[in-house]
C-alpha positions in Angstrom: 0.0 0.0 0.0 2.9 2.4 0.8 4.5 1.8 -2.6 1.1 2.2 -4.4 0.6 5.5 -2.6 4.1 6.8 -3.6 3.3 5.8 -7.2 0.0 7.5 -7.2 1.5 10.7 -5.8 4.2 10.7 -8.4 1.7 10.2 -11.2 -0.3 13.1 -9.9 2.8 15.3 -9.8 3.7 14.2 -13.3 0.3 15.1 -14.6 0.4 18.5 -12.9 3.7 19.2 -14.6 2.1 18.9 -18.1 0.9 22.5 -18.7 -0.6 21.9 -22.2 -2.2 18.8 -23.8 -1.8 17.1 -20.4 -4.2 14.2 -21.1 -2.6 13.3 -24.4 0.9 13.6 -23.1 0.1 11.5 -20.0 -1.4 8.7 -22.0 1.6 8.9 -24.4 3.9 8.4 -21.4 1.9 5.4 -20.3 2.1 4.0 -23.8 5.9 4.3 -23.9 6.2 2.5 -20.6 3.7 -0.2 -21.4 4.8 -0.9 -25.0 5.9 -4.4 -25.8 9.6 -3.9 -26.5 11.6 -0.9 -27.8 9.6 2.0 -29.4 10.6 2.3 -33.0 7.6 4.2 -34.4 5.4 6.9 -32.9 2.4 5.7 -34.7 2.8 2.3 -33.0 2.2 4.0 -29.7 -1.3 4.8 -30.7 -2.1 1.1 -30.9 -1.1 0.5 -27.3 -4.1 0.0 -25.0 -3.0 2.8 -22.7 -3.2 5.3 -25.5 -6.9 5.8 -26.0 -6.7 8.6 -28.6 -5.9 8.6 -32.3 -2.6 9.3 -34.0 -3.6 12.9 -34.6 -3.9 13.6 -30.9 -0.5 12.0 -30.4 1.2 14.4 -33.0 -0.7 17.3 -31.5 0.6 16.5 -28.0 4.2 16.3 -29.2 3.9 19.6 -31.2 1.8 21.7 -28.8 2.3 20.0 -25.4 4.3 21.6 -22.7 6.2 20.1 -19.8 7.6 21.8 -16.7 10.9 20.0 -16.3 11.8 21.5 -12.9 8.6 20.2 -11.4 9.3 16.8 -12.8 12.8 16.9 -11.3 11.4 17.9 -7.9 8.8 15.0 -8.1 11.6 12.5 -8.8 13.7 13.9 -5.9 10.8 13.4 -3.5 10.6 9.7 -4.2 12.1 7.1 -1.8 15.9 7.1 -2.3 18.1 4.0 -2.2 21.0 4.2 0.3 24.3 2.4 1.0 24.7 -0.1 3.8 25.7 2.6 6.3 22.8 4.8 5.4 24.7 7.2 3.1 23.4 8.5 -0.2 25.7 7.5 -3.0 25.3 9.3 -6.3 27.1 8.3 -9.5 27.7 10.7 -12.4 28.7 9.6 -15.9 28.2 10.5 -19.5 26.3 8.1 -21.9 25.7 8.8 -25.6 22.5 8.6 -27.6 24.0 7.6 -30.9 22.4 9.4 -33.9 24.7 8.4 -36.8 21.8 8.2 -39.3 20.3 11.6 -38.4 22.6 14.2 -40.2 20.0 16.9 -39.8 19.9 16.6 -36.0 21.1 19.7 -34.2 24.2 19.9 -32.0 25.5 16.4 -32.6 28.9 15.5 -31.3 31.3 12.7 -31.9 30.8 10.2 -29.0 33.5 7.7 -27.9 32.0 4.2 -27.8 33.2 0.6 -27.4 32.0 -2.7 -28.6 30.9 -1.7 -32.1 32.1 -3.2 -35.4 35.2 -5.3 -34.6 35.2 -4.4 -30.9 37.5 -1.4 -31.4 36.8 2.0 -29.9 35.0 4.3 -32.4 33.8 7.9 -32.6 30.1 7.9 -33.5 27.9 11.0 -34.0 25.3 11.4 -31.3 24.2 13.3 -28.3 26.1 12.9 -25.0 24.0 13.0 -21.9 25.3 13.5 -18.3 23.4 11.3 -15.9 23.2 11.4 -12.1 21.9 8.3 -10.4 21.5 7.1 -6.8 23.1 3.7 -6.3 21.7 0.7 -4.5 23.6 -1.7 -2.3 24.8 -5.1 -3.4 25.6 -6.5 -6.8 22.8 -5.0 -8.8 22.6 -2.8 -11.9 19.4 -1.1 -10.7 19.7 2.6 -10.1 17.4 5.5 -9.3 18.0 8.0 -12.1 17.9 11.6 -10.6 18.7 13.8 -13.5 19.9 13.9 -17.2 21.4 16.9 -19.1 22.4 16.9 -22.7 25.9 18.3 -23.4 26.2 20.7 -26.2 29.3 21.5 -28.4 30.2 24.6 -26.4 29.6 23.2 -23.0 32.3 22.6 -20.4 31.6 19.1 -19.2 33.0 19.7 -15.7 31.1 23.0 -15.3 27.9 21.3 -16.4 28.4 18.4 -14.1 29.1 20.7 -11.1 25.9 22.6 -11.8 23.9 19.4 -12.3 25.2 17.9 -9.1 24.5 21.1 -7.1 20.9 21.2 -8.5 20.3 17.5 -7.6 21.6 17.9 -4.0 19.7 21.1 -3.5 16.5 19.2 -4.4 17.3 16.2 -2.2 17.8 18.4 0.9 14.4 20.1 0.9 12.8 16.6 0.1 14.1 15.4 3.5 16.7 12.9 2.2 19.6 14.7 4.0 19.5 16.6 7.3 22.3 18.3 9.3 24.2 15.7 11.2 23.7 13.0 8.5 26.8 11.5 6.8 28.0 13.4 3.8 26.6 12.4 0.4 29.2 10.4 -1.6 29.6 11.3 -5.3 31.3 8.6 -7.5 32.9 9.7 -10.8 34.8 7.7 -13.4 38.1 8.5 -15.1 38.0 11.8 -17.0 36.3 14.0 -14.4 38.3 16.8 -12.9 37.7 15.7 -9.3 39.9 18.5 -7.8 37.9 21.2 -9.6 34.6 19.6 -8.7 35.6 19.4 -5.0 36.5 23.1 -5.1 33.2 24.1 -6.7 31.1 21.9 -4.5 33.0 22.7 -1.3 29.9 24.4 0.4 27.8 21.3 0.0 27.8 18.2 2.3 29.5 15.9 -0.2 32.5 13.7 -0.6 33.9 13.0 -4.0 35.5 9.7 -5.1 37.2 9.5 -8.5 39.0 6.8 -10.3 42.5 7.5 -11.7 44.1 6.0 -14.7 46.6 3.3 -14.0 49.3 5.3 -15.9 48.6 8.5 -14.0 51.8 10.2 -12.6 51.5 12.3 -9.4 54.2 14.5 -7.9 55.2 15.0 -4.3 55.7 18.5 -2.8 58.9 20.2 -3.9 61.9 19.6 -1.5 63.2 22.4 0.7 65.8 24.6 -0.9 69.2 24.0 0.8 71.4 27.0 1.6 74.0 27.7 -1.1 72.0 25.9 -3.8 72.3 27.6 -7.2 70.0 27.5 -10.2 66.3 27.7 -10.7 64.3 26.1 -7.8 62.2 23.1 -8.7 58.5 23.5 -9.0 57.6 19.9 -8.1 59.0 17.0 -6.1 59.7 13.4 -7.2 57.1 11.6 -9.3 54.9 8.7 -8.1 53.7 6.4 -10.8 50.5 4.4 -10.1 50.7 0.7 -11.1 47.0 0.1 -10.7 43.7 2.0 -10.6 43.3 4.0 -7.4 40.8 6.3 -5.7 
């Protein structure tokens, strides 16, 4: 009954966020979720039982319908949130592409780095990269609670967009009651390629801890040694190097 109540409340919030053509858009959403397999054609959605209107209403909803995305985001943040074994909130951030190689007229496409296509080699495929933030569950499971998604444009700074996205997600979780003063800090997990130092500096005012994975061939430097009296020449800027022989956090 509790889960049914949460689902009902979320569906009411979702419907309230549809400011134009609400009925048609809401039924179209149900049709996408209840379709038998991947959606390959919009017209096929009008044949799903949950969509009780004709195909004309479907096109009208897509062309004239309006959605308030911030209200949808707040509704998602108010849902029950999975936590780690110690009760912490663990958020993962990563970029995943929506490949659009056969859509040359699509606006703002970028070359996305992907694996496992063709002969298994890494390739650059045109598409739209999306930055995702998800709350992780405990145990060996691939189930996640998706909290936010933002499309990266050609002129976007990925680190700046990620910092702004993470700040917005956390600022929605706190009013929703998922974090209160005195609770453990929220853990943010990022893969290789993120500027963890810069993210930590930008998000220093938030109750977060950042965990990033370093490349196995990353070279770090120790602090520069003290300059001895009588030493001549230009002083060093860095100390000895430390080469990592395995991935580290």
